[in-house]
N, C-alpha and C positions, 0 to 999 in steps of 0.2 A: 422271844424273837419278834413277835408282833409289836410289842411295846418299843423295841429298838427301832423297828422300821417307822413307827409312827411318832417318835419322840420329838420331831421338829415340825409336825404337821401344823402347829399353831402359826408358824411363820409363812405358810403358803399364801393366805390372803394379804398379809403385810408385804410380801415380796412382789406383789403385782405391780406396785408403783414405787419407784425410788424417790424418796423425799429428801429435802434439804434441812440440815440443822441450822441453828442460828449463826454458825460460823460459815455457812455457805457450802459445806461439804455434805455428801450423802450420809444419811444416818446409817450406822452399822447396828448390829444387835447389841453392842455394848452401850450405845447412847440413845437408842430408840426411846421415844416418849413412854414413860413408865406405865401410865394408865392405859394407853392403847395396847401396849405389850401385854399387860396383865389380863386385859379383856380377851385378847387372842389366846393367851395361855388357858384361860377358863374354857373357851370354846373348844380348844384342842383336846383338853382333858375330857370334856363331856362327849365329844364325838367319838373318841377312842373308847371311853367307858361304855357307850351304847353298843359297840361291836364286841368288846371283851372287857368285862368289869375288872378283872385282875390287871390287865394292861393299863386300864384307866387309873387304877390306884398307883401303879408304878409311875405313871406320868405325873400324877398329882404330887407324889413324894419327890420326884425329880425337880419339878418346877418350884415347889415350896422350899426346897433346900437353898435356892437362890436368894430367897427373901427371909431366911431365918433370922438374920441380924439386921434387917432393914428397919429403920425407925420412922419412915414416912407413913402417913396415914393410909395411902394406897397399899404400900407394902405390908403393913401390919394387918390390914383388912384381908388382903389376899392370903397371907400365911394362915391366919386364924380360920378363914373360910375353908381352905384346903385341909387343915387339920380336922375340921368337922366332917368334911366330905370323906376323908379317909376312914374316919371312925365309923361313919354310916355305911360306907361301901364294904368295909371289912366284915360287917355283920352278915353280908349276903354271899360270902364265899366260904368254902369249907376249910381251906388250909391257908393260913397267913404266915406260916413258919419260915418260908423262904423268901419273903418279900425283900428283906434287907440284902440278902445274897444276890437276888436278881437285880435290885437297884444298883448294886455295885457293878454288875456286868453292863447294865445299860449305860451307866455313867462312864465306864471305861470306853465304850464305843463312841460316846459323845465326845470325850476328850481326844480320842484317836482321830476322829473326823475333824475336830478343830485344829489339831496339830497339822494335819495335811492341808487344810484350807486357809489357815491364818499365817502360815510360813510360805515364803516363795520357795518353789521346788529347788532343792539343792542347797538350801541355806546352811552355812556352817553353824555348829552348835552354839558358838559364842554370840551369834547374831539372831538366834531364834527368839520368838516372843518369850518373855520371862516365865510364863505359866508352866512351860514344859522343859525348861533347861535342866532341871534337876529330876526329871523323870515324871511318870504318871503317879497320881496319888493312890491308885487302886492296887491292892495286893491280893493274890489268890493262893489258896492252900495248895493247889496242884503245881504251883511254881515255888513252893516252899516259902511263901510270903515275901519273896524277894521283890525289890523295887524294879519296875519295868522302865527301861530307858529307850526312847526313840532317837533316831539319828538319820539324817539325809546323807548317804554315802555318794549319791549322785542326784541328778535332776529327775529321775524316773522311778526311784525306789526309796522306801523307808525301811530302815533296819530296826528291828525291835529285839531287845535282849533283856531278860530271857524271852524267847518267842512263845506267845501264849496260844498259838494255833497249831493244828496238826500238820499243815503244809503251807508253803508260801502261796500267795494268790495275787491276781491282778484285779483292779477295778478302775472304773472311769469316773472322774469328777467333772461336773458341768458348771460353767460360769457364764457370765455375760460381760461383754466388753462395753465400757461406758467412756467414749472419747470425751475429752474436756470440752471440745467445741459443741458437741451435742448437749452436754450438761448445761452449758451457758445459753445455747439457743432455745432450749425448751424451758427456760425460766426455772431451772433447777427442780424440775418435777418430770420424771421420765417413766413411761410405761416399760416395764422389763421386757415384755413381749416384742417390743420394737428394736431391741438390741441384738447384736450378733452373738450367737452361741459359740462358746469356746469350750473345748474338752481337752482333758489330759489323762492319760493312762498312768496309773501308779501301781507299783508292786510292793507288797509287804513281804519282807524277807527276814 
């Protein structure tokens, strides 16, 4: 649970300022400069590992999975460095038998949060981002290894079948509103703290 809470902590410093890509649009996590992103990943792994080594290993495995097939010099260096880190840190904990199981759970929550944040609330299945149109990649023994499918039945809830939780629940997501005129006036570099906070309550059912 601690690893799940901390899995995006690497983005906290990067999200303080919204920067412009070469096309003039704000960077997203998809096209953020690789070397800066990987440096933040390392710091996030290290800070989490200082608090809880097991969680640090999970974050290292999580981030390294993104770069497994990357052929860039920075990507290869990061992946190999994290493989070494995992090997060294595993020597310092007693039980590593459930790491893969726990990584699967962490990545399910990561994908569920991406599903909520990357789709406009209420988006029809046919218009969702392609990543999740065919369901989540994770399967769990307590659900009979069935594929889990998310769906927006309306603009305030996400339906998940089969349902992996014991009860439905509500949560609030927070974002920032970036008006186009502000983006242009600030020379396409904006402090996130200066932007209006927007919240939306979502229910998983």
